[in-house]
C-alpha positions as CSV (number, residue, x, y, z in Angstrom):
1,X,-42.8,86.0,-26.5
2,X,-39.5,85.4,-24.6
3,X,-39.2,81.7,-22.9
4,X,-37.2,81.6,-19.8
5,X,-35.9,78.3,-18.9
6,X,-34.3,77.6,-15.4
7,X,-32.1,74.4,-14.6
8,X,-31.2,74.7,-11.2
9,X,-30.0,71.0,-10.0
10,X,-32.2,68.3,-11.3
11,X,-35.3,70.8,-11.5
12,X,-36.2,72.3,-14.6
13,X,-38.9,75.1,-15.0
14,X,-40.1,77.2,-17.9
15,X,-42.0,80.4,-18.0
16,X,-43.2,82.7,-20.7
17,X,-43.0,86.5,-20.6
18,X,-44.5,89.1,-23.0
19,X,-41.6,91.3,-23.4
20,X,-37.7,91.5,-23.1
21,X,-37.9,93.8,-19.9
22,X,-40.0,91.4,-18.1
23,X,-38.1,88.5,-19.0
24,X,-34.8,90.0,-18.0
25,X,-36.4,90.9,-14.5
26,X,-37.4,87.2,-13.7
27,X,-33.8,86.1,-14.9
28,X,-32.3,88.5,-12.5
29,X,-34.8,87.5,-9.8
30,X,-34.4,84.1,-10.2
31,X,-30.4,84.2,-10.2
32,X,-30.6,86.4,-7.1
33,X,-32.5,83.6,-5.3
34,X,-30.3,80.9,-6.1
35,X,-27.1,83.1,-5.2
36,X,-29.0,83.6,-1.8
37,X,-29.2,79.8,-1.1
38,X,-25.3,79.8,-0.5
39,X,-22.9,77.9,-3.1
40,X,-21.4,74.6,-4.1
41,X,-19.0,72.7,-2.3
42,X,-15.8,71.4,-4.0
43,X,-16.1,67.9,-5.2
44,X,-13.3,65.4,-5.8
45,X,-13.9,62.7,-8.2
46,X,-11.3,61.6,-10.8
47,X,-10.0,65.3,-10.2
48,X,-10.9,68.0,-7.4
49,X,-13.7,70.6,-8.9
50,X,-13.7,73.9,-7.2
51,X,-16.9,75.8,-6.7
52,X,-16.0,78.2,-9.5
53,X,-15.7,75.2,-11.9
54,X,-19.2,74.1,-11.5
55,X,-22.3,75.3,-12.8
56,X,-25.0,75.5,-9.9
57,X,-27.7,76.7,-12.3
58,X,-28.2,77.9,-15.8
59,X,-31.0,80.5,-16.8
60,X,-31.7,80.7,-20.3
61,X,-33.8,83.2,-22.3
62,X,-34.8,82.4,-25.9
63,X,-36.6,84.3,-28.3
64,X,-38.2,81.9,-30.8
65,X,-37.5,78.7,-32.5
66,X,-34.5,76.5,-33.1
67,X,-33.7,78.1,-36.5
68,X,-34.4,82.0,-36.0
69,X,-34.5,82.3,-32.3
70,X,-32.0,84.0,-30.2
71,X,-30.7,82.5,-27.1
72,X,-28.7,84.2,-24.2
73,X,-28.7,83.7,-20.4
74,X,-26.7,83.3,-17.1
75,X,-24.9,80.7,-15.7
76,X,-24.9,80.9,-11.7
77,X,-21.2,79.5,-10.6
78,X,-21.2,77.3,-7.5
79,X,-19.1,80.4,-6.1
80,X,-21.9,82.9,-6.8
81,X,-20.5,84.3,-9.9
82,X,-22.8,85.0,-12.5
83,X,-21.4,84.4,-16.3
84,X,-23.4,85.6,-19.2
85,X,-23.5,83.8,-22.5
86,X,-25.3,84.0,-25.8
87,X,-26.3,80.9,-27.8
88,X,-28.1,77.4,-27.2
89,X,-25.9,74.9,-28.4
90,X,-22.7,76.5,-29.1
91,X,-22.6,78.9,-26.0
92,X,-20.3,82.1,-26.6
93,X,-19.1,84.0,-23.0
94,X,-20.6,87.8,-23.3
95,X,-18.1,90.4,-22.4
96,X,-19.7,92.9,-20.1
97,X,-17.6,96.0,-20.5
98,X,-18.6,97.4,-17.1
99,X,-22.1,96.5,-17.3
100,X,-24.0,94.0,-15.1
101,X,-24.2,90.3,-16.8
102,X,-28.0,91.1,-17.0
103,X,-27.6,93.9,-19.1
104,X,-25.2,91.8,-21.4
105,X,-27.7,89.3,-21.9
106,X,-30.5,91.9,-22.5
107,X,-28.1,93.3,-25.3
108,X,-27.6,89.9,-27.0
109,X,-31.2,89.3,-26.9
110,X,-32.1,92.9,-28.2
111,X,-29.2,91.9,-31.2
112,X,-26.7,94.3,-30.5
113,X,-24.1,91.6,-29.4
114,X,-24.6,89.2,-32.5
């Protein structure tokens, strides 16, 4: 069982998928839908945050409980770029090495990137 959590702005939704391929397909679909909405604008507070510095949405697939599961996902940045990562609390950006961000997430969840 794979759980997909989508955090987009103030909204959080969760889905359950039976296999990894299905979870990755849903991850891709949601990420591309969010990218199609456009991006985020520059924000100035104490400093200026460019769209590339802001996370528009975080999509995470997890495989199980807090101690035995694996987590990996994609941050959709404000400029539309996709940043794949692994880990839940302690995130580490995944190297893509010519593959798509979705393939990097799938590899991490399959155990090859750990």
